[in-house]
Kinemage of the C-alpha trace (Angstrom):
@kinemage 1
@onewidth
@group {chain A} dominant
@subgroup {mainchain}
@vectorlist {calphas} color= white
{ca met a 1} P -13.206 5.097 25.107
{ca ala a 2} L -11.499 2.030 26.666
{ca met a 3} L -8.280 0.873 25.183
{ca met a 4} L -9.278 -2.874 25.016
{ca leu a 5} L -7.031 -3.216 21.693
{ca gln a 6} L -3.287 -1.433 23.108
{ca gly a 7} L -0.783 -3.745 21.669
{ca lys a 8} L -3.196 -5.029 18.833
{ca ile a 9} L -1.562 -4.985 15.471
{ca ala a 10} L -4.746 -4.201 13.038
{ca leu a 11} L -4.306 -4.855 9.547
{ca ile a 12} L -7.337 -3.257 6.895
{ca thr a 13} L -7.632 -3.471 3.679
{ca gly a 14} L -8.918 -0.306 2.531
{ca thr a 15} L -9.033 2.968 3.271
{ca arg a 16} L -11.782 4.295 2.133
{ca gly a 17} L -15.810 3.842 3.385
{ca ile a 18} L -15.932 1.184 5.643
{ca gly a 19} L -11.915 0.226 5.347
{ca gly a 20} L -11.189 3.736 6.936
{ca ala a 21} L -14.253 3.639 9.829
{ca cys a 22} L -12.796 0.227 10.988
{ca ala a 23} L -9.202 1.721 10.789
{ca arg a 24} L -10.670 4.669 12.810
{ca leu a 25} L -12.157 2.343 15.017
{ca leu a 26} L -9.815 0.382 15.498
{ca ala a 27} L -7.169 2.796 16.630
{ca glu a 28} L -10.015 4.808 18.729
{ca arg a 29} L -9.459 1.409 20.904
{ca gly a 30} L -6.336 1.374 21.365
{ca ala a 31} L -4.701 -0.716 18.373
{ca thr a 32} L -1.736 -0.085 15.919
{ca ile a 33} L -3.149 -0.123 12.574
{ca ile a 34} L -1.567 -1.614 9.162
{ca thr a 35} L -3.374 -0.158 6.098
{ca leu a 36} L -3.350 -0.556 2.586
{ca tyr a 37} L -4.446 0.386 -0.915
{ca lys a 38} L -3.768 -0.478 -4.058
{ca gln a 39} L -3.652 3.794 -6.303
{ca asn a 40} L -4.825 6.032 -3.645
{ca gln a 41} L -1.852 6.846 -1.736
{ca ala a 42} L -3.565 10.665 -0.640
{ca ala a 43} L -6.292 9.214 1.171
{ca ala a 44} L -4.100 6.516 2.482
{ca glu a 45} L -2.004 9.098 4.302
{ca gln a 46} L -5.068 11.067 4.627
{ca leu a 47} L -6.450 7.756 7.146
{ca val a 48} L -2.872 7.560 8.902
{ca glu a 49} L -2.332 11.027 9.593
{ca ser a 50} L -5.922 11.354 11.132
{ca ile a 51} L -5.353 8.070 13.281
{ca gly a 52} L -2.108 9.824 14.282
{ca gly a 53} L 0.208 7.019 16.439
{ca asp a 54} L 1.507 4.444 14.967
{ca ala a 55} L -0.446 4.188 12.058
{ca arg a 56} L 1.102 3.048 8.799
{ca ala a 57} L -0.212 2.493 4.902
{ca phe a 58} L 0.900 0.499 2.538
{ca gln a 59} L 1.042 0.092 -0.612
{ca val a 60} L -0.368 -3.567 -1.388
{ca asp a 61} L -2.079 -4.604 -4.303
{ca val a 62} L -4.182 -7.685 -2.795
{ca leu a 63} L -4.600 -9.648 -5.409
{ca asp a 64} L -1.178 -10.054 -5.858
{ca ser a 65} L 0.245 -13.369 -3.979
{ca gln a 66} L 4.260 -11.597 -3.679
{ca gln a 67} L 2.901 -8.117 -2.495
{ca val a 68} L 0.545 -10.066 0.011
{ca tyr a 69} L 3.095 -12.354 1.495
{ca arg a 70} L 6.068 -9.601 1.363
{ca leu a 71} L 3.453 -7.856 3.379
{ca met a 72} L 3.399 -10.181 6.230
{ca ala a 73} L 6.742 -10.827 6.080
{ca glu a 74} L 7.287 -7.625 7.151
{ca ile a 75} L 4.746 -6.548 9.618
{ca glu a 76} L 6.599 -10.455 11.297
{ca arg a 77} L 10.045 -8.860 11.243
{ca thr a 78} L 8.457 -5.031 12.593
{ca tyr a 79} L 5.750 -5.872 14.897
{ca gly a 80} L 5.802 -9.900 15.772
{ca arg a 81} L 2.392 -10.641 15.188
{ca leu a 82} L -0.945 -10.013 13.754
{ca asp a 83} L -4.259 -9.636 16.160
{ca ile a 84} L -6.807 -8.366 13.198
{ca leu a 85} L -7.306 -9.141 9.452
{ca val a 86} L -10.090 -7.089 7.973
{ca ser a 87} L -10.076 -8.304 3.969
{ca asn a 88} L -11.783 -5.420 2.932
{ca ala a 89} L -10.476 -3.997 -0.005
{ca ala a 90} L -12.868 -3.686 -3.470
{ca val a 91} L -11.748 -6.546 -5.833
{ca gly a 92} L -14.821 -6.532 -8.361
{ca trp a 93} L -17.881 -5.277 -8.670
{ca met a 94} L -19.870 -5.380 -11.558
{ca glu a 95} L -23.316 -5.203 -12.685
{ca lys a 96} L -24.541 -6.636 -15.768
{ca ala a 97} L -27.545 -7.975 -16.712
{ca phe a 98} L -26.436 -12.536 -17.175
{ca asp a 99} L -27.313 -12.731 -20.858
{ca gln a 100} L -24.385 -9.798 -21.527
{ca leu a 101} L -22.527 -11.454 -19.144
{ca thr a 102} L -19.266 -13.702 -20.257
{ca trp a 103} L -17.893 -16.289 -18.546
{ca pro a 104} L -14.168 -14.380 -18.040
{ca glu a 105} L -16.387 -11.273 -16.976
{ca phe a 106} L -18.096 -13.753 -14.336
{ca ser a 107} L -15.552 -15.228 -13.081
{ca asn a 108} L -13.168 -12.601 -12.981
{ca val a 109} L -15.214 -11.376 -10.295
{ca val a 110} L -15.376 -14.222 -8.714
{ca asn a 111} L -11.498 -15.086 -8.813
{ca asn a 112} L -10.966 -11.712 -7.601
{ca glu a 113} L -13.007 -11.765 -4.030
{ca leu a 114} L -11.751 -15.346 -3.063
{ca lys a 115} L -8.399 -14.915 -4.411
{ca ala a 116} L -7.675 -11.381 -2.448
{ca ala a 117} L -9.872 -13.709 1.254
{ca phe a 118} L -7.496 -16.617 0.327
{ca asp a 119} L -4.266 -14.873 0.048
{ca leu a 120} L -5.203 -12.200 3.206
{ca thr a 121} L -6.049 -15.535 5.498
{ca gln a 122} L -2.671 -18.317 4.078
{ca ala a 123} L -0.206 -15.259 4.510
{ca ala a 124} L -1.707 -14.047 8.170
{ca leu a 125} L -2.720 -17.486 9.504
{ca pro a 126} L 0.930 -19.144 10.520
{ca leu a 127} L 1.305 -15.349 13.008
{ca met a 128} L -2.420 -15.702 14.250
{ca val a 129} L -1.479 -19.453 15.016
{ca lys a 130} L 1.370 -19.018 16.255
{ca gln a 131} L -0.136 -16.433 19.322
{ca gln a 132} L -2.776 -18.845 19.107
{ca ser a 133} L -5.303 -15.582 18.684
{ca gly a 134} L -6.379 -14.105 15.905
{ca arg a 135} L -9.356 -12.234 14.431
{ca leu a 136} L -10.453 -12.547 10.901
{ca ile a 137} L -12.782 -10.202 9.695
{ca tyr a 138} L -14.230 -11.022 6.329
{ca met a 139} L -16.844 -7.935 4.936
{ca ala a 140} L -19.535 -9.584 2.891
{ca ser a 141} L -22.938 -8.271 1.355
{ca asn a 142} L -26.666 -8.889 1.877
{ca leu a 143} L -26.051 -10.161 -2.533
{ca ala a 144} L -25.104 -13.385 -0.302
{ca thr a 145} L -27.680 -13.938 0.588
{ca his a 146} L -30.211 -11.235 -1.601
{ca thr a 147} L -30.871 -10.374 -4.591
{ca leu a 148} L -30.280 -6.989 -6.620
{ca gln a 149} L -30.867 -7.199 -10.283
{ca asn a 150} L -27.795 -7.486 -12.834
{ca thr a 151} L -25.534 -8.612 -10.218
{ca ile a 152} L -25.655 -12.257 -10.453
{ca ala a 153} L -21.126 -11.985 -10.547
{ca ser a 154} L -21.138 -9.665 -7.531
{ca ser a 155} L -23.554 -11.756 -5.551
{ca ala a 156} L -21.940 -14.841 -6.293
{ca ala a 157} L -18.766 -13.698 -5.521
{ca lys a 158} L -19.996 -12.373 -2.161
{ca ala a 159} L -21.669 -16.438 -1.757
{ca ala a 160} L -18.348 -17.486 -2.130
{ca leu a 161} L -16.948 -15.510 0.393
{ca thr a 162} L -19.898 -16.174 2.742
{ca ala a 163} L -18.739 -20.067 2.461
{ca phe a 164} L -14.550 -19.543 2.912
{ca met a 165} L -15.540 -17.646 5.861
{ca arg a 166} L -17.288 -20.458 7.271
{ca asn a 167} L -15.146 -22.866 6.332
{ca ile a 168} L -12.316 -20.711 8.151
{ca ala a 169} L -14.224 -20.464 11.176
{ca ala a 170} L -14.885 -24.112 11.369
{ca glu a 171} L -10.695 -25.086 11.001
{ca tyr a 172} L -9.564 -22.488 13.134
{ca gly a 173} L -12.401 -21.848 15.030
{ca tyr a 174} L -10.426 -19.958 18.118
{ca leu a 175} L -9.607 -17.024 15.219
{ca asn a 176} L -12.913 -15.748 15.844
{ca ala a 177} L -13.412 -15.337 12.145
{ca ile a 178} L -17.156 -13.491 10.785
{ca ser a 179} L -18.620 -11.801 7.967
{ca ser a 180} L -20.979 -9.075 7.550
{ca arg a 181} L -23.296 -8.050 5.386
{ca ser a 182} L -23.923 -4.325 5.820
{ca met a 183} L -22.910 -1.550 6.941
{ca ala a 184} L -25.469 -1.615 10.456
{ca ala a 185} L -24.470 -5.467 10.650
{ca trp a 186} L -20.914 -5.181 10.826
{ca met a 187} L -20.372 -2.873 13.055
{ca cys a 188} L -22.277 -4.838 15.377
{ca cys a 189} L -19.772 -7.868 14.160
{ca leu a 190} L -17.127 -5.555 14.523
{ca thr a 191} L -17.905 -4.530 18.221
{ca ala a 192} L -18.849 -8.004 19.563
{ca ile a 193} L -16.018 -9.795 17.759
{ca leu a 194} L -13.486 -6.712 20.092
{ca lys a 195} L -15.004 -7.387 23.359
């Protein structure tokens, strides 16, 4: 496998599922991996051990702005750069019929999805803008454009995330911001963006 990402620093939120798969793929291509976990330290340590090299895991709640900004300051001190951000952490999923849903429940799901992407992106941008390069990858869902019974809050959140990504791409086009809606599409997008 070509080491096309040698010397690149990749930050991935989430250590299991898609986050873990992404971390492994980027590591195979030569990137130094920084992965975030909120609670499952064992899964994070297992991922870092399986990747090897200079991979590191940090306990960070992506909904806590101070933790996110402290992490970015640590990344800048340690590495001096950030080349790839994969915003993937699951911050709110809800299956509930609309007529049983409250506004606080609905707005919490949408708010959490956008807050994580907002803080991570805003904290990462100064490094990427300074180096005039970077890749921003957001894990959306088919729910952004398709319906599934009892997922109105999650659908709205993913649609908002996709709109957020499009606007980031418009403002910072040279950074190659993308979102993907399915695992297959995500793998294709990730492979394409890293070429």
